N, C-alpha and C positions, 0 to 999 in steps of 0.2 A: 677327227672330233676329239677335243680334250675332255678331261674328266668332268668339268663343269658343264660342258655342252651335253655330254651323255646323261648327266643327272637331270638337266632341264628337259631333255627330250623324253626321258623316262616319266617325269612328272606330267608333262603335257599329254603323253599317250595314255597314261593311267586315268587322266581326267576325261578322255574322250569316250571311254567305254570299249568293250572288247571288239565289237564289230568294226567300229570306225578305226580303232587302233590297228586292227588287222589290215584294213584297206591301205593305211599309210605304210605299214611294213612291207607290203607287196612291192613297193617301189624302191626299196633299199637293197643294197648288196648283201650277200650272205654274212660277210664279216660285220657289217653294220647291224644287221638283225641280231647276231650273236651278242655283240657288245651291249646293245640296248636291252636285250632280253636279260642278260646277266645283271645289268644295273637295276632293272625293274624288280628282279628277284631279291635284290638286296635292300630294296626300298619298302619299308613296312608302313610308315606313318608319314603323311604329308600335311603340314599345317595349312590353314586357310591363307595365311600371309605368304607362305612360300608359293602356293599355287597362283595367288594373285600376281606375285612378282614375275613368275615365269610367263604367265599369260600376257602381262604388259610388255615384256621383252619380245615375245613372239609377235605381238601386234605391231610393235615399233619396227621390228626387223622386216616384216612382210607388207607393211602399209604402202610402201612405194613400189612394190612389184606388180606388174601387170598380170592379169589372169586370162589373157586371150589365149585360146587353144585352137589348134587347127590340125588337119591331117597333113602334116608337113611332108611325109613320105610321098603322098599322092601329088602334092604341089611340086616337089622336085621332079617327079616323073613327067608331069604335064609340061613344065617349063623346058625340060630337056627334049621332049618330043617336038615341041615347037621349034627349038633351036637346031636340033640335029637330025630329026626324023626318027621314026619309031624304032628301027633296028639298032642304030647307034645309041639312041637314048636308053634302050633296054639294057644293053651291055654296060653302059656307064652307070646307070642307076643301080644295077645290081652290085657294082663295085663300091658305090658310095654308101648304099643303105645296108648291104650285107643282109638281105632279107631271107636267106635260106633258113630252114628250120634246123637249129643247132642244139636241140634239147639234150643230146648226149653229152656234148662238151659243157653245156650250161649246168647240168646236174653235178658235174665234178666239183663245182664251186661249193656245193653243200656237203661234200663228203670229207671225212677225216683224211689227213695226209697219208696215214699208213694204208688206208683202204685204197686210195688213189694209186699209191706206189705199187700195190699188189696188182691193180688193174693194168698198169703200164709196164710192169717189170719185163714182160716177154715181148713187148712191142719194139719195133725198130727205133733206134735213137732219133732218127729224123722225125718220126711220128710223135715221139715223146716231146721233142723240142718244140714242135709246132703247137702241141696241146698246151704245154706249160706257158708258152708265150701268150695264151689267152687268159691265164689265171692271174690273180693278184700276186705280186712278188713275194709276199709273206707266205702264201700257200704254196707257191712254186718252190720256194726255198725249203719249206718243211718236207715237201715230197722228195726233193733231191737228196736230203739228208738220209732218207730211207733207202735210196738206191746205192748200189755198190760204187766204190770210188772210181773205178774205170769207166763205168757207164755214166756217172755223174759228170766227169770231165768231157766225155764225148758229147753228151747232151748239151752242156753249156757251150761247147765249141760251135755246135750247130745253131743254138739260139743266137749266138753273137753274129753268125753269118746269115741269119734269116732276115730277108729283106721284105717279105710280104707273101701273102697267100691269095691266089686267085679264088673268087667265089666258088668256082666249080671244084677246085681242089679242096676247098674248105668243106664242101658237102661230102667228098670222099673221106676226109678226115673224120667228120662227124659219124659216118657209117661205121668206122672202127669202134667208136664208143657204143654204138647201138648193139654191139655183140653182147655187152654185159650190162648196159644201162638202158633205162626207159623213163619217160616222163614228158612234161610239157613246158612250154615257155620259149621265150626268144632271147637270144644272146645279143649283147651290144657289140658294136663294131670292135673287132679284136685288136690287140696290140700287134704290130708287125714284127716284133722281135728286134734283133740287132744288138750291138754292143752295150747300149744303155740298159736294155732289158736284162742282158746277162749280168752286167755289173750289179744291178739291183738285186738279182737273185743271190749272187755270191756274197754280197754285203750282209745278207740275212742268214747265211749258213751257220756262222759262228763256230765256236769250239774247235778251231783249227781246220775245219772243213773248207773254209774260204781259201786258205793258203794252198792246200793240196789241190783244190779244184782249179785254181789259177795256174799252179805248176803243171797240171795235166794239159791245160790248153797251151801253155808256153812250150811244151815239148813238141807239139804239132805245129804251132803257129806263133812264134815269138812276138811278131809285130802285133798280131791281134791281141795277144795276152797283155802287152804293154798298153794298147789302146783301152782295153777293159780296165786295167789297173788305174789308168789316168782318170777314169770315170767313177772309181770307187771312193767311198767316203766313210771312214769309221769314226767312232765317238771321239777318240783322241784328236782327230783332225779339226775339232771345234777350235782348237788353239790357233788354227790358220785363218779363222774368220775375223773380219774386222769388227770393231766394237758395235757399229750400227747393226750388223747382221745378228750379233749375239743379243742385242736389245730387242730386235724384232722377234727372235726366237723365244726369249723369255716371256713375251706377251702371249705366246701361243701355248706355253707349257704349264701344266698344272703344278702347283707347289709340291704335292706329294710325289709326283713323277720325278721332279728335279731332285728332291731329297734322296730318294732311293738310287737314282742314277749316279749321283755324286758320291755315294757311300763307297763305291769302288773306284773312284777317280783319284789320280795323283794331284798333289797340291797345285801345280801350275794350272791344271784344268779347272780345279775348284776356284782358284783366284780369277781365272778368266771370266767366270760367271759372276762372282761376287763383285768385281770392280765395275760391272755393267748394271748393277742394281743400286737402288737408293740405299743410303747408309742404314736406314731402319730395316729395310727388307734384307739387306746383307747380314745384319746382326741377328735377325730372326732365323735366317737360314743356318748360320753358324751354330746357333743354339740347338736347332732341330737336328743337325748333323751330329752334334756331340751327344744329344740325348738318345738318339736312335741306336739300338743295340746292333750286334752282328747280324748280317743278312746273308742269305744264300746267294751264291754267285749268279745262279739262274735268274733270281728276282732282279738283281742289279742289271744284268744284261738285257732283260726284257724291257725295263724302263729306258735304258739307253737306246734300244731299238725304237721305242716310241718317239723319243726325241729326234732320232735320225729320220724317221718317217715324216715328222713335222718339218724338218729341215728340207727334205726332198720336195715336199709340197710347196714350201716357200720358194724353192729354186724353180719349180715348174711355173709358179706364178710370176717369176721374174723379180722377186723381191730380194733374193740373195743369190750369190754365185758360188757354187761348190767346186772344189778341185781336189782330186785325190792324189795319186802318186806324183803328178806333175805340179802339184801345188795350186795355189789360188790363181785365178785368171782375173 
């Protein structure tokens, strides 16, 4: 969600009232709740005109969506029972729906990366890999930064080789977390791991940790390391995108995010963005970049990561194609 989307969501939730807003937030991920909460905290006054504009956009966006709801899990089970019989249907439905109670793993998503790293530090790397594969790449990368370099490389190697977890094994994995955690809720069907998941985590390590992590994997499995490298995509690789992809990206990125991200970019990369903007927008961006004073490297890298996340989303939607070490496809 870009900056404009966050601000609109904050305004809409503030207009609903505390109880109704809370019901909406229950259906969002921990990271989405945090971002919207931070935006609400920064929002002090909302004009009637702004509220009306947000409400109109919300109505327009949702007017064509159906509101039919049903117990889809039970529907899947019933259909499979008719098709396969009760025993086979039960096994397959568990794999499809992942209905086990996974509150231990789910609660990790709400914890600080340092705290999660302390929980996992003494666990076997295979267990750590399986757990991190269930978390968002940003959180998993933050946790990996807190682990020792040797363990980090070992865990990423196992994430890359992880092909999936049977529901029964997933329950055992969750039991590990119940040694130190407790709570309620259901987890969504987890990511199966693999080279793409590992590449996403390494991409977000930053500060030289990405190179050392990839080198650690390369020592043990050079072919796997190359496969991961081919899937990685860093901010400078925007130069490899075609103009259409850059134009699609610009539509999704907030102006403030772009300004900060480009403060630390080389001229060719700046030019790549500027040439895909209208002349008026490009001139405004140049002025903003010149007027903006020095910024911390951490601030610039944070906004570059936001742009990379948007790029990955566009790639997952099939709108752009990313290529890392192997170049564009």
